[in-house]
C-alpha positions in Angstrom: 87.6 87.9 115.4 90.9 86.6 114.3 89.4 85.5 110.9 89.0 89.2 109.9 91.8 91.4 108.6 92.4 94.9 110.0 91.1 97.3 107.4 92.7 100.7 107.0 92.6 102.4 110.5 89.8 100.5 112.0 89.5 97.9 114.7 86.9 95.2 114.5 84.5 94.0 117.2 81.8 91.4 117.3 78.6 92.5 119.1 75.7 90.1 119.5 76.2 88.6 116.0 76.5 91.9 114.2 79.7 93.4 112.7 80.9 96.6 114.2 83.7 98.6 112.6 85.2 101.2 115.0 86.8 104.1 113.2 89.3 105.8 115.3 89.6 109.7 115.6 86.9 110.7 113.2 86.7 114.5 113.4 82.9 115.0 113.0 79.6 113.3 112.8 79.4 114.2 109.1 82.7 112.4 108.5 81.4 109.5 110.5 78.2 109.3 108.3 80.4 109.3 105.2 82.0 106.1 106.5 78.6 104.5 106.4 78.5 103.1 102.8 78.2 99.8 101.0 76.4 97.5 103.5 76.5 99.8 106.5 73.2 99.6 108.4 73.6 102.3 111.1 76.2 104.6 112.7 77.0 105.9 116.2 79.2 108.9 116.9 80.6 110.1 120.3 81.8 113.7 120.0 83.9 113.5 123.1 86.0 110.6 122.1 85.5 111.2 118.4 84.8 107.5 118.1 82.7 106.5 115.1 81.1 103.1 114.9 79.4 101.7 111.8 77.2 98.6 112.1 77.0 95.8 109.5 79.6 97.2 107.2 81.2 94.7 104.8 84.8 93.7 105.6 87.3 91.3 104.2 88.4 87.8 105.1 91.2 85.9 103.6 89.4 82.7 102.7 89.5 82.8 98.9 89.4 85.3 96.1 85.7 84.7 95.4 84.4 84.5 98.9 86.7 87.3 100.1 84.0 89.6 101.2 81.6 88.1 103.8 79.4 89.6 106.5 78.0 87.8 109.5 74.9 89.8 110.5 71.4 89.4 111.9 70.4 91.8 109.1 71.5 89.5 106.3 67.9 88.7 105.5 67.8 92.2 103.8 70.0 90.8 101.0 68.7 88.6 98.1 69.0 84.8 98.6 69.9 84.3 94.9 70.2 86.4 91.7 66.5 86.1 90.9 65.8 88.4 93.9 68.2 91.1 92.8 66.6 94.3 91.6 65.5 93.5 88.0 66.7 96.9 86.8 70.2 96.2 87.9 73.1 95.6 85.5 74.9 92.4 85.2 77.7 92.2 87.8 78.7 91.1 91.2 76.1 91.2 94.0 76.1 90.2 97.7 73.9 87.1 98.1 72.7 85.7 101.4 72.9 81.9 101.0 72.7 80.6 104.5 73.0 81.4 108.2 73.6 85.1 107.5 76.7 84.5 105.4 77.0 86.8 102.3 78.9 85.8 99.2 80.0 87.8 96.2 78.2 86.2 93.2 78.1 87.3 89.6 74.5 87.8 88.4 73.8 87.9 84.7 70.7 90.1 84.4 70.8 90.3 80.6 70.8 86.8 79.2 67.6 85.3 78.0 65.4 83.8 80.7 67.4 85.4 83.5 68.5 86.6 86.0 71.1 83.8 86.1 73.8 83.0 88.7 77.1 82.3 86.9 78.9 79.4 88.5 81.7 78.9 85.9 83.2 81.1 83.3 86.0 80.4 80.8 86.8 83.1 78.4 90.6 82.9 77.9 93.7 81.1 79.3 94.5 83.6 82.0 93.3 81.4 84.9 94.4 77.7 85.2 91.7 75.3 86.1 94.1 72.5 87.0 93.3 72.8 90.7 93.0 70.6 93.8 90.0 69.7 95.9 90.3 72.6 98.2 90.3 75.1 95.3 87.2 73.6 93.7 85.5 73.4 97.0 86.0 77.1 97.9 86.2 78.7 94.4 88.9 80.5 92.5 89.5 83.0 89.7 88.2 86.5 88.9 84.4 87.0 89.0 84.6 89.5 86.1 86.4 87.0 83.8 87.5 83.4 84.4 86.3 81.6 87.6 84.8 78.6 89.3 82.3 79.7 92.0 83.0 76.9 94.4 81.2 73.6 95.1 80.1 74.7 98.6 78.3 77.7 97.1 76.9 75.7 94.2 75.5 73.2 96.7 73.8 75.9 98.7 72.3 77.5 95.6 70.9 74.2 94.3 69.1 73.3 97.5 66.3 75.1 95.7 65.1 73.3 92.6 67.3 74.7 89.9 67.8 75.0 86.1 71.3 74.8 84.6 72.2 76.4 81.3 75.6 75.7 79.7 76.8 78.1 76.9 79.6 77.0 74.7 81.8 78.4 71.9 84.0 76.0 70.0 87.6 76.5 69.0 86.2 77.2 65.5 83.9 80.0 66.8 80.5 78.2 66.7 78.1 78.8 69.6 75.8 76.3 71.2 73.9 75.6 74.4 72.6 72.8 76.6 69.9 73.4 79.3 68.7 71.1 82.1 65.4 71.6 83.9 66.7 69.9 87.1 70.2 70.4 88.5 71.7 70.0 91.9 75.0 69.3 93.6 75.1 67.4 96.9 77.2 68.5 99.9 80.8 67.5 100.5 79.9 64.4 102.6 78.4 63.0 99.4 81.3 64.1 97.2 79.4 67.0 95.6 77.5 64.4 93.6 75.8 65.6 90.4 72.1 65.3 89.7 71.0 66.5 86.3 68.1 65.8 84.0 65.6 67.4 81.6 67.8 68.2 78.6 67.0 70.7 75.9 69.5 72.5 73.6 71.2 72.6 70.2 74.2 70.5 71.1 74.4 66.9 72.4 73.3 65.8 75.9 76.9 65.1 77.0 76.3 66.0 80.7 73.8 63.1 81.1 76.8 60.6 81.1 78.0 62.3 84.3 74.7 62.2 86.1 75.0 60.6 89.6 78.8 60.9 89.7 80.7 62.6 92.6 83.1 65.4 91.9 86.8 64.4 91.2 90.0 66.4 91.3 93.6 65.4 90.8 94.0 64.7 94.5 90.7 63.3 95.5 88.1 60.8 94.2 88.1 57.3 92.8 88.5 58.7 89.3 91.4 61.0 90.2 93.5 59.5 87.4 91.0 61.0 84.9 91.5 64.4 86.5 95.3 64.0 86.2 95.0 63.0 82.5 92.3 65.4 81.4 93.1 68.2 83.9 90.6 70.2 85.9 88.0 69.0 88.4 84.9 67.5 87.1 82.3 64.8 87.6 84.5 62.2 85.9 83.4 58.7 85.1 85.6 56.5 82.9 86.5 59.3 82.1 84.2 61.7 80.3 81.8 62.8 77.6 82.5 66.5 78.5 84.9 68.4 80.7 84.5 72.2 80.8 87.3 72.6 83.3 89.9 71.1 81.1 92.9 73.0 79.6 91.9 76.1 77.7 92.4 76.0 74.0 94.8 78.7 72.8 95.3 78.6 69.0 98.9 79.6 69.3 100.2 77.4 72.1 97.7 74.5 72.3 95.4 73.2 69.6 93.5 70.6 71.5 94.3 67.1 72.7 92.9 64.9 75.4 93.2 67.5 78.2 91.3 70.3 76.4 87.9 71.7 77.4 85.7 69.3 75.5 82.0 68.6 74.6 81.4 65.3 72.8 78.8 65.7 70.1 79.0 69.4 69.8 79.5 68.7 66.1 77.8 65.5 64.8 80.8 64.8 62.6 83.5 65.3 65.2 84.1 63.6 68.5 85.1 65.6 71.6 85.3 69.0 70.0 87.6 71.4 71.8 85.9 74.4 73.3 87.2 78.0 73.4 84.7 79.4 75.8 82.1 78.1 78.3 79.7 79.5 80.9 77.6 77.5 83.4 74.6 79.4 84.7 71.8 78.5 87.1 68.5 79.9 88.4 65.7 78.6 90.5 63.1 76.6 88.6 60.2 78.2 90.4 
């Protein structure tokens, strides 16, 4: 269990595939029961040793900020497999989603947007998080799920093993909003370079993502188009080099007015090439 951190005054033990958290010197069964919260499934209390054990409780690992809370448990089937299975009366926010093999991830579910629930896989709202990252960061994810983040290519691949719809929401530097939606969207696994497959465009901006269809993902340290990633910043499905790049440098009116490395969407305005974007979100849901 070396992959798990020690949490408060507990020791951690693996028992038959389930997580056990052993709380030392709990003074009563009532106190023990109070420790059973979040994703705790059951408790056991020994009054002689005052040992309290909670089963299946969520604990932390140090893998990345976004996948920081994971549970390996035979009970993981109790959790939703994507945001569409989250209780429909829930508010938008972070939920535990069981993607594969009993592994739970923290994922932001948008329960309010039209046509949802949606899983948010990318969010750019301000300049607080840099998206000029390497392959490992784009693979595992980075940022703050409540504000600016990239969910991670591994997670996006797992989500899009089901037929999926992608919605891209954009706000330009001048404050105009637009969207592009694709009825078929998937990302291959790492062995195929997280290759993009996208089709079925509708929306009120140009179909800029079509240019990147069939391309593997590229970062500044990996991919045959890595010079594009160095020039335009941010990992993306680059190809000689782009028609859009939502992971480029964030546009800040005070410090940075645009340029080649900005977040861009060619054809957002019919009269302007490669309009700089101020905000973007990428959301997906199963197409069933």
